[in-house]
C-alpha positions as a Markdown table, in Angstrom:
| # | Residue | x | y | z |
|---|---|---|---|---|
| 1 | Met | 277.8 | 253.5 | -42.9 |
| 2 | Thr | 280.6 | 251.1 | -44.0 |
| 3 | Leu | 283.3 | 251.8 | -46.6 |
| 4 | Pro | 285.7 | 249.3 | -48.1 |
| 5 | Thr | 288.9 | 249.1 | -46.2 |
| 6 | Glu | 291.0 | 250.3 | -49.2 |
| 7 | Gln | 288.9 | 253.5 | -49.5 |
| 8 | Val | 289.3 | 254.2 | -45.8 |
| 9 | Ala | 293.0 | 253.7 | -46.1 |
| 10 | Glu | 293.2 | 256.2 | -49.0 |
| 11 | Leu | 291.1 | 258.7 | -47.2 |
| 12 | Arg | 293.3 | 258.5 | -44.2 |
| 13 | Lys | 296.2 | 259.5 | -46.4 |
| 14 | Leu | 294.2 | 262.7 | -47.3 |
| 15 | Thr | 292.8 | 263.6 | -43.9 |
| 16 | Asp | 292.7 | 262.9 | -40.3 |
| 17 | Asn | 288.9 | 263.4 | -40.3 |
| 18 | Val | 287.5 | 260.7 | -42.5 |
| 19 | Ser | 283.9 | 261.2 | -41.3 |
| 20 | Gly | 284.1 | 264.9 | -42.0 |
| 21 | His | 285.5 | 264.3 | -45.4 |
| 22 | Val | 282.8 | 261.8 | -46.3 |
| 23 | Ala | 280.1 | 264.1 | -44.9 |
| 24 | Gln | 281.4 | 267.0 | -47.1 |
| 25 | Ala | 281.4 | 264.7 | -50.2 |
| 26 | Val | 277.8 | 263.6 | -49.5 |
| 27 | Ala | 276.7 | 267.2 | -49.0 |
| 28 | Arg | 278.4 | 268.2 | -52.3 |
| 29 | Gln | 276.7 | 265.3 | -54.1 |
| 30 | Leu | 273.3 | 266.2 | -52.7 |
| 31 | Arg | 273.7 | 269.8 | -53.7 |
| 32 | His | 274.6 | 268.8 | -57.2 |
| 33 | Gln | 271.6 | 266.5 | -57.5 |
| 34 | Leu | 269.2 | 269.1 | -56.1 |
| 35 | Leu | 270.6 | 271.8 | -58.4 |
| 36 | Gly | 270.2 | 269.5 | -61.4 |
| 37 | Ala | 266.6 | 268.8 | -60.4 |
| 38 | Asp | 265.9 | 272.6 | -60.0 |
| 39 | Leu | 267.4 | 273.3 | -63.4 |
| 40 | Leu | 265.3 | 270.6 | -65.1 |
| 41 | Arg | 262.2 | 272.0 | -63.4 |
| 42 | His | 263.0 | 275.5 | -64.5 |
| 43 | Glu | 263.4 | 274.3 | -68.1 |
| 44 | Glu | 260.2 | 272.4 | -68.0 |
| 45 | Glu | 258.3 | 275.5 | -66.8 |
| 46 | His | 260.2 | 278.2 | -68.9 |
| 47 | Gly | 261.8 | 276.3 | -71.8 |
| 48 | Glu | 265.4 | 275.6 | -72.5 |
| 49 | Phe | 268.0 | 278.1 | -71.5 |
| 50 | Ala | 269.1 | 280.5 | -74.3 |
| 51 | Glu | 272.7 | 280.5 | -75.4 |
| 52 | Glu | 273.1 | 284.0 | -73.9 |
| 53 | Glu | 271.8 | 282.8 | -70.5 |
| 54 | Leu | 274.2 | 279.8 | -70.6 |
| 55 | Ala | 277.1 | 282.1 | -71.5 |
| 56 | Glu | 276.3 | 284.5 | -68.7 |
| 57 | Ala | 276.0 | 281.6 | -66.2 |
| 58 | Cys | 279.4 | 280.3 | -67.3 |
| 59 | Ser | 281.0 | 283.7 | -67.0 |
| 60 | Arg | 279.6 | 284.1 | -63.5 |
| 61 | Ile | 280.8 | 280.7 | -62.4 |
| 62 | Phe | 284.1 | 280.3 | -64.2 |
| 63 | Gly | 285.2 | 283.9 | -65.1 |
| 64 | Ala | 285.2 | 286.0 | -68.2 |
| 65 | Thr | 285.0 | 284.4 | -71.6 |
| 66 | Gly | 287.3 | 285.3 | -74.5 |
| 67 | Ala | 286.2 | 286.3 | -78.0 |
| 68 | Asp | 286.7 | 282.7 | -79.1 |
| 69 | Gly | 284.3 | 281.5 | -76.4 |
| 70 | Ser | 287.1 | 280.2 | -74.2 |
| 71 | Val | 286.8 | 280.6 | -70.5 |
| 72 | Ser | 289.5 | 282.3 | -68.4 |
| 73 | Ala | 289.6 | 282.9 | -64.6 |
| 74 | Ala | 289.0 | 286.4 | -63.6 |
């Protein structure tokens, strides 16, 4: 795989392990895409997520929600 020289230079400022950093970024992107596909498939089979389900998911991921719906870290 080839990256533009400018990107490699910036990556080297962040890490000594450019290959490892790129591999982690690719893995993160693949997980994101696979999760998105799974969520779409679930909605196709079971219908859209209810507001309560979305609120519970946000709470589990980001922490407790306030009375005004704002999210705070737990």
